[in-house]
N, C-alpha and C positions, 0 to 999 in steps of 0.2 A: 255884396257876401262872404262869410268867412269860416272856417270849420273849427272847432275848440274839439278837442279832445281830454274828458274825464277818465282818471284812470282811481279804483279804488279797490280797494282790499278782494272783493269779491267781483265785478265787474269793470266795463274797459264801455263807454260812453262815446259815439262819434257821433260829433253836432253839427248842422252846418246852419251858422245864423245867417239871416236874411233880414236886412233891415224895412220899414214898410213906414208911410208914411201915419196910417189911418191908426193900424193897431201897437201894440205892447204888448209884452209877456213879461211880467215883473219877476215870475218864479215858476221855477215848472218841479215836476217832483214825478216818481213812479212807484207802480205799487207793484208789489211780487206776488200773486198768488199762492206761489210755491211755498214763497218762506209762511204765509197766513195759513197754507193746509197745514205745515208742520206744525204752528203752534196750537191750530187748535186740536190735535192730537195729542199734542204735549201734557194741554190743557183737560182734554177729554182722561187721556190715562190716569194723569195724577188724581181726578176725580173720581174715577172709579176704585184707585188703591183704598183709597178714604173709602170707600161703602161699606158698609158690613155687609156680610154676604147673606146674611138672615137676621133678622127684628125679633125681639122676645125671645131672645134664648139666654136662661140661666145660669150663668158662668160657673155656678158649682155646680151643675148636673152637668156640665163635659167632662167627658172621659177620655183619653189621649193612649187608650189600652191596643193599638194598631201597628203592625211593623211592615213594614214593605220589603220586599225580596225580590230576587230576578233580574232581569234584562237590566239594564239602563237605556232604554229608548229616549228620546229628547221629548216626550210627554209622559214619563216616569211621575206617579205623584210621589208630591211632596212630604206630605202628609196626611191624615187621616185622622179623626176624631166623631164621634156622635153625642146626641143633646137626652139619648134616651126615647127619640124619636126619630131622627132625621140621622141618617148618616155623609160628613160633610168629606169629601174627597179633594184636597186642595194639587193643584195641576201647577208648573211650571207657569208665569207670566203671559209665555206669548203662544199659549196653546190655542188659543182662539186663532191664531192664521197660520196653524197647520194643520196633520192632520191629527183628529182627537181618537179616542179611543171609543169602543164599546163597551158596557157594562155588563159584566155576567157576573150570577152569585152562583156559587159550587154549591150544591145541594149535598144532602148527609150519604148519598149512596154516590157520590162524585158525578153526577151530572149535571152540565151547566145550564141557566135558567138566563136569559134575556133579562135585566130588569128594567123597570119605569125609574127613569132619574130625568132632570133636570139641570141643565148649565146657569150657572148663574157667575158672571165673569170668568176665572179660573178655578169656580169649582164645580164639582157634581155634586148632586144634594139627591140624595137615598130615602125614600119614606122607606121605614122598617116594616 
């Protein structure tokens, strides 16, 4: 028996080699499940980034007449727009991994009402 130490830029492997008369191993390999998980998450994030927030939106109907003001929490919206039937509120990309705020509409009398919305990626979609 003998020992082999293999050092790479990521790991060090300590192997003990044993010769036998009946079996032989011509190659050895390792699988790094953590690396596979990271690669899968990156592929999913890239796919989500190119997925449209909604379909059948007429670009000529989009209105970006909204302004965002106030405090700057980590979940502060980056922009808002509507297509005449829905309002789209875009949040920072990582909002799905932290606290997301509820959405209220302030009425003409100044009262706040919780509004129905759905989340798609980093967007809130609100029916008008």
